[in-house]
N, C-alpha and C positions, 0 to 999 in steps of 0.2 A: 451622231449627227442628227439633223432635223428630221430626216426621213425615218430613222430608227425610232426617235421619240414619238413620231406620229403613229407608227404602227403599234407601239406600246400603249399609247393612250387609246387607240381604237380598240385594242384587245380588252383593256380594262372596262371601257364603256360597254362593249358587247356583253361582257360577263355580268355587269350590273343590270343591263336590260333583261338578260335571260333570267336572272334571279328574280327581278321584279315582276316579270311576266310569267313566272312559273305557274302552270295551271294547278288549281287546288284539287287534291285528290278527292274522290268520292268517299263518303263515309263507309266504314266496314259494316256489312249487314249484320255481323254478330254483335256489333256494339254501335247502334245507330244514334244519331243526334236527337236530343229532345226537341219536340216541336213547341211545347208550352212549358212555362216555368212551373216547378213543383214546390216553389217557395213563395211566400208573399212578397209583392213588390210594393214597398212602402214609401219610396222616395218620390219627390215632386220636383220637376225641373223648374228652377226659379225664373227661367226666361219663357218657356212655352207652357208651363203649368201642367205638362204631361207627366204621367207616371214614369218613374225611372228606378233603376237598380242603384242602390247606394253601395259604392265600391271604395274600399280603402287601398289605395296604391300610393307608394312613395311617402307614407306617413300622412296623407291627406285624404279627405272624403270627396269623391267625385260622383257625379250623377250620369250614369250610362243608360242608354235606351232600354226599355223593357224587353226588347228582342235581343239584347246583348248575349251572344253565345248560343242562341237558339236557332232552330230551323234546319241548318245544314252546316257543312264544313266551310269555314271562311276565315279571312284575316280579320277577326272581330276586334282586334286592338288597333288596327291601322287608323292613323290620324287622331287617335284619342290621347288626351292629356293624362299624365304629365310627361310620359316618355316617348310617345309616338306622334306628337303633333308638331315637332320642330323640324329644323333642317337636317338634323342628324338623329334620326329615330333609333331606338334601341333595336338590337338584333331580333328580339322576340316578336317585334311588331309585324313582321312579314310571315310569321308562322301560322298555318291554319289549325283550328281546333274547334271544339264545341262542347256543350254540356251534355252529359249522358246519364242514362238510368243505371245505377250501380247493380241492381238486381239482374237486369238483362245482360250487362257486360261481365258479370262474374264468371260466366262460363266461356267467355271469349278469350282469345290470346292477346287481345289489345289491352295495353296498360291504361289505367285511369287513376285519378286521385281526388281527394276531397278538396274543395275550394276553400281558401282561407281569406279571400278578399271581399266576398259578398257579406255585407253587414247583416242583411236580413235572411241570408241563405241558411244559417244555422248549420246543421249536419246533413242537410238535404241536397246540397249542390255538389255535384261531381263533374269533373272535366276530363277530357282526353285529347291529347295531341296525336297519340298513336293511331287512333281510328281515322284521323284525317291525313296521316302521312307527315305530320309536323314534328319538329324537334323540341322536346320538352326541356332539354338542358338549358336552352337560352332563357326560358322563363325562370327556371330555377336559379340561374346565375343572378337574375335581377332581384329575385326574392331574397336571396342570401345577401347580396350587396346592400339592399335597402335596409337590412337590419343593422348593419354596422357602419354604413357610409356616413362619414362626418361626425361620428360619435366619439366620446372619450370614455374608455373603460378603466375602472380602478383595478389595477393588477397588483398582486402581492407575490413575494417570494418568501418561502418558508424560512430559509436560512441564508442571510445575505453574505455569508463568508463560506459558501459551499462551492469552492472552486473545483472544477471548471464549469459546473452547471449554471450557477448564478452567484455573482459576487459584486462587491463594490470595491473601489480603489481608495487607498489612503492619500494623504496630501502629496506624497512623492510619486503618485501614479502607479504604485505597486498593488497587486491584488491582495485584499485582506482574506487570509486563509484560515484563521482560527478565531475562536470565541474570545480568547484573551485580548486580541488586538481590535475587537469590534465593539462599537457602542451603538445603541439605538439611534443616536443622532446622526450616524453615518448613512441612514436611509430615511431621510425626511420625505414627505410627499413631493413627488416630482424629481427625486434623485435619479441620477444616471447609473444604471446597473449594466453589467456585462455578463457574458457566459454563453454556453451552448443554447439553452432554452431562451435566453434573452434575445440572442441573434435570430433565432428561429421565429419568435413571435414578433419581433420588430419587422421582419420580412413579411409576415402575415398582415400586420397593420399597414405596411406600405402598400401592398397589393390590394387590400380591401378598403383602403382609405379611411382608417380610423386611428385614434391616438391612444397610447397606453400611459396611464399615470401610476407610477410605481409607489407601492405602499408597504410598510412593514406589517407583520401579523400582529393582531391585537394581543395585549398582555393577558386579558381575560381568557382567551381561547388557549393560549400557551399554558396558563395555569391549570386548565381543565384537562389537558391531554399531555401525555409524556412525549409524543412525537410532534415536532413543529409542523410537519406536513399534514398531519391530521388536524392540527389547530388551524391551519390555513383553510382546509376544507370546511371547518366550522364557521370561519369568517364568511365564506361564500353563502353558507346556509343561513347565516344571520343577517345577510344583506350588507355587511360591512365593506366587502369588496365584490367585484363582478367576476373575477377570474384569478386563479392561482396558477402561476407559471412554474414549471419544473417537471421533474421525472416522478410522477405520482403512481404508485401501485394501487390498483383498484381493489382494495381489501373490503371485506364485508362491512366493517365499521364505517368506512368512508362513503361507500355506496348508499348506506342508510341515511346519510346526512344530506346529500345534495346530488345534482346531476353532474355528469362528467362528459367530456368530449368523447367521440369515438376514438378507438385506439390509434395513436400516432406512431407507436413503437411497441414492439413486443420484446421484453427482456426475458432472459433465460437464466435461472439460477443453476449454477454448476458447482461441482465439487472442487474445492481448493485444497490442495495437498502439497506436502513438501516434494521438491523435485527429486526424482530418483537418479542419483549420479551413477555413472558407469563405474563398475568395479574393475580396476586394472587387471587383477588376477595374474600378474606376472611374477616371475621368481624374484626379481629385484624389488618389486613393490612389497612382497611378503617379507623380505628381509628388512626393508625400510620400516615396516610396522614396529619392529623391536625398538627403534630409536625415535619413533614418532611422538611418544608422550612428552618428550622434552624438546625444546627448540635447540638449534645448534649453539646459540649463545649460552644456554643453560648447561649443556654438556661441557662446553669449554670452561664454564665457571666451576663445575664439579671437578674437572681435571686440575684446575688451578688450586682448589682446596686440597686435593690429594697431595700435590707438590708442596704446598705450604705446610701441610702436616708432616711430611717427610723432613723438610728443612727444620721444623721445630724439634722433631725427635733428634735429629742429628746435632742440633745446637745444644739442647738441654742434656743429652746423654753423653756429649763429647765423643760421639761415635767415630768421628773422622780420624782420631788418633790411631785407630787400627790400620789406617791406610798410609800413615807417615813412614818414610824410609827409616831404616835402623841406623841412623847416624846422628851426630850431635845436631842440636837445633841451630848452632852457629853455622854449621855446614849446609843447612837446608836453604834452598832458594825459595823466593816467593811463589814461583810457579809450582814447585813441588808441594808446598802447603796448599795452594789453591786446588791442585788436582786431587789431593787427599780429601779436601773438604767436599769437592764435587762428587767424588766416589762415595763418600759417606752419605751425602744427601740423596744420591741416587738409590743406594741400598735401602735407606730408611723410607724413601718414597715408595719403593717396590713393596716394602713391608707394610706401609700404610694401605697400599692398593690391595694387598692380600687380606688385610683386616676389613677393608670395605667390602670385598666380594664375599668373604666368609661371615661378615657381620659379627666378628669376634674381636673385641678391642680390649681383652683382659691383659693385665701386665705380665702375668706368668702363673705357673701352677706349682704347688708344692708336691711332695712325694705322694700325698694322698689324692692328688688331683683337684685340690681346692684352689680357687683363684687367689693369687697373692699380688696386691697392688704394689706399685713402685713406691719406694720410701721417699722419693723426691716429689713433693706435692705439686711442683710446677708441671712435671710430666703428667701427673694425674689430672690436672686441669686441662691440659691439651687432649688427653685421652677422653675426658668427659665431653669436651667440645666436639671432638672427632666422632665419638659414638652417637651423640645427639644428631649431628649432621647426617651420619649414615642412616639413622633411624628415620629422619624426616625424608631423606631422599628415597628410601625404600617405600615409605607410605605414599608419597606424592606420585612416584612412578607407577605403583600398583593401582592407585585410584584413577590416574589419568588413562592408563592402558585399559582398565576395565570399562571406563566410560566410553572410550573410543571403540572398543569391540562391540559394546551394546549398541552404540549409535550406528556402527557399520552394519550390524545385523538388521537394525531397523530400516536402514536405507535400502537393504536388499529385499526385505519382505514387508515393506511398509504398506499400510492400508491406503488405497487410492480410490476405492469405490464404496458406495453405500451398501452394496451387497456384501462386500468383505466386512464392512463395519457392523452389519447385522450379525454376521457369524461370530465376531469377537465382542459384540455389544460395546462398541467404542463410543466415544463422546464426540458430538458434532456441534460446532459453533453456528448458531442460527440467528439472523436478525430478529429482534423482538417482534416486529410486526408480522413475521412469517411463522412464528412459533405455533400458532393454532393450526395452520395449514399443514405443517410438517407432522405435528402430533396426530392429526387426522389421517395422514397417509401412512406413517411408519409406526404409529402407536408407541408401545414401550419396547420395541425391538432394538432401539438405539437409545443412548443417553443424550441429553440436550444441555447445551450451555447457551443461555440467552445473552447475545451481544447487543449493546445499546444501539448500534447502527450497523449498516452494511460495511462501512469502512472499518469499524472496530472488530469485525470478524477476523481480518488479517492480523490486527494487533493481538487479539486473544490467542489466535493460533500460533503466532510467533512466540508468545509467552509460555506456550505449552498447556494452555487451559483446556485444549481439546485435541483430538487426533485429526479431524477433518474440519473444513469450513464450508459454508454454503454462501456463495457469492456470485455476483454478476460480473462477467468478464470485463466489460467496459469500466465498471467501478474499480476493479482490480488494476486496470491500466491507469486510472486516475491517480493512484497513490504515488507512482514515481513521476508522472508528468507534472503533478502539482508540487513536487518536491517534498511531500510528506514523508516518504521513505526514499533512501538512495537506491540506485540500480541494483547493487549487490543484494540488498535485502529482498527486493521484489523478485529477483531472479532465483532466489532460493526456493520459490514456490511456483506452482503452475496450475492452470485451470484444467480440470479433467472432464468427466462425463457430465452431460446435461441431466438435470433432475426434474425441473418443472418450469414451464413458461408462465409468464405473468404479463398482463396487459399494462401499458403505461398510458395514462390519460391525464387530463387536467380538470380539476373542479371548476365549474362554470355555472353561472345563473341560468335558469331554464330558458329564459327568453333569448339568450345568445348561444345556446348549446348547438343548435343545428347549423348556424352560420359559422361559428368558430370551428366546428368539426369539419365542415365543408372546406374551409380555407386551409386548415391544418393539413388535411389530406392532400389537397392540391399542391401546396407549397412543398410538403415533405417529399412527394413523389417526383416533382419537377427537377430534373437533372440531379437526382439523388441528393437533394439539398441537405436534409437532416443527417443522412448517413455520412456525408462528407464532413459536416461539422464535427461529428463525433469521432470518426476514425482518423481523419487527416489533421484537422485544425486543433482539436483540444485533447483527444484521447488516443494517440497512437500507441500501438503495442510496444512494450519495453523490448529493446534490442538485445535480448539475452542470447548467450551462446546456445547452440542447438543441443550439444551434448558435451559435458565436461567430465573428465576423470576426477575421482575423489581426491581432494587435496589433503595429503596426510599431515601437512604442517598447519592446517587451518586452525586447529584447536590445541596446538602444542603449548605446554607451559613455558613461560618465559622467565627471565631472571627476576623480574619483579614479583613473581609468585613465591620466590625463595627468599624474600627479604628478611622474614623473621628468623629462619634457620641460619642464614648467613650472619645476621647481627649477633645471634647467640654465640656462634663459632668465633667471630672476630673479638667479641668482648672477653671471652674466656681465654683465648690465646694471648691477647694483649696483657691480661692480668698475669698469666704465667710468665711471659717474657719480662714484664716489668719487675716481677718478684725476683727472678733470677738475677737481673741486673742490679737490683737494690742490695740483695744479700751478698752477691759477689763483691760489690764495691765496699760493703761494710766489713767483710772478712779480710780483705787485703788493704784496709785503710792504714794499718800500722806499718806496713812494709814500705810505705812512701815517706816515713818519718825516721829514717835511720840516723842515730846520733853521729855528730861530726867526729868526736874523739875515737869512735870505733873505726872510722875510715882512716884516721891518721895512724892508729896502731897497726892497721893492716898494711899501710903503705911502707912503714919502716921495719917491718918484721924481717928478721935475719933469715937468709937461706939455710936450709938444713945442712948439717955436717955430713961427711961421707959415711959416718957410722949409722946415721938415721936412715930409715927407709924413705925413699922418695915418695912424695905424695902422688895420688892418682892424677892422671892427665885430664880427667873429667871433673868438672865442678859439680856441686850438688844440683845446681840449676839445670845442668845438661842431662840429668837423668830423666828418662821417659816415665811419665806417670803410669801406674798400673791400669790395664784395660779392664773396664767393668765387665762382669759376667753377663751373658745374654739373658740368663734367667732373671736377673735383677734389672735388666734394661727396660 
């Protein structure tokens, strides 16, 4: 209501009056104000022709009275142009201060600083807000703002496809994440880029009221340096750009080139190692280890080969005749013949299994114990196919089981720290730019593998190039959030002990260093802006299971691994069966061409007389063939 609004307005007005009428504190005796200037006053007021101090404020030269900042603590900037003479003066205009003697104030607890606005002051003018009870931060805000306000800074990104730090998008609006899909034309002057550091510096530019004009790094600097980040720092040193935006480690080489902002972030290199899986150590898991080298499908394939070998033996050796009933063929039913064939196949399958387990596929032995092959070469072909398959199976199983046991031992006693690495003198993957630092700290107590980039540390470790890796955790998180590696690959590793911290800053031209540092610190700390961008928006940690039991089937050999042995077996068996069919058909070819006259004579043949002995009731075709001996089988 109106009464409430009136009380609010009255309160605001009272506060403004109290601030405006605040008494100026007396100067501190330990750091008194100067009474006269210790520098030459060379300016002349164009209106009064009086001597004046030439002051550079807001990018313009102004003429302030010769008594400016002298005599006592006062609001020396009140009503002065360009920031304190309008209807909305800057906040520093109401703050008391004065010039002081640096020699006298050095022993005081009051803060003072060198003036950078007096053109003729040189290094002789020092001021202090503290000795007068004023707030120097308001003046500092104005100084920083004036350096950037309304300006356009040429900003560069070292790698425009470095997702999620800084990247450009393709025609479909998708982030370009690899060199293969990036062309220099994707980042012309003024192009729109995105990413963690782009969002961060866009916010700085918004609050400090300046503009960023994005540029690529020059080809000359890239040719001179192996690192694109170092090349960007070279562009700043050469005046090609004003600022490099990104996550720059302040190495010795880069610090020797140009100035950097104060640290906006501290990265920590940590040990990256393979995740130590829980060992089940149960009775069932130890039993399962025996079958783990082969997958279930491959075990079933091996069983099928055993059965197929038994069937081939049964067919080629005519072994099923041993299980036929002792009656005439005409009296046998189809079911009896089928049962005999199945029994023979089962017996020979069991024999093939015994050959498989004993790795003895000889045809037989003579009286002296020498191996005697079967005289039927079709059976020999099957035995050859079967023996080769048994040999390959044994070799593959042994190799897979050995590799699994070695890997299992490595998972239990794997190296996870640099102290352990020094004991065994293992090899560590290190980003190339950090190689000198690591060698200075650990010398030759460990072996080194230089990875071309921080991201490639993971790739080299995954390939087995080294035992441990040196990596920053948020860079590790980038790999799966950017889609460079799938979640399963990332979850096979984890970040371990911290090794060394390193500051992250940005190369910047010296005239903008203080201002950019000020705003970077201010924006980063406000509402945890930079940390939220990294942890929540672009680089969340991979959602890996906390602790998983070792998967025994993860590295089991599949059927595809047995393609060659299976093909050899199938070809040899097919040749054996085809040969048996061919020669059997050729042997009995004449029996299907019986002369017609023979049939007629047989049909009109007279029955025997009573004196003659009656013929046997069994025809020659009904006689059972002799059973082959097992020794020749």
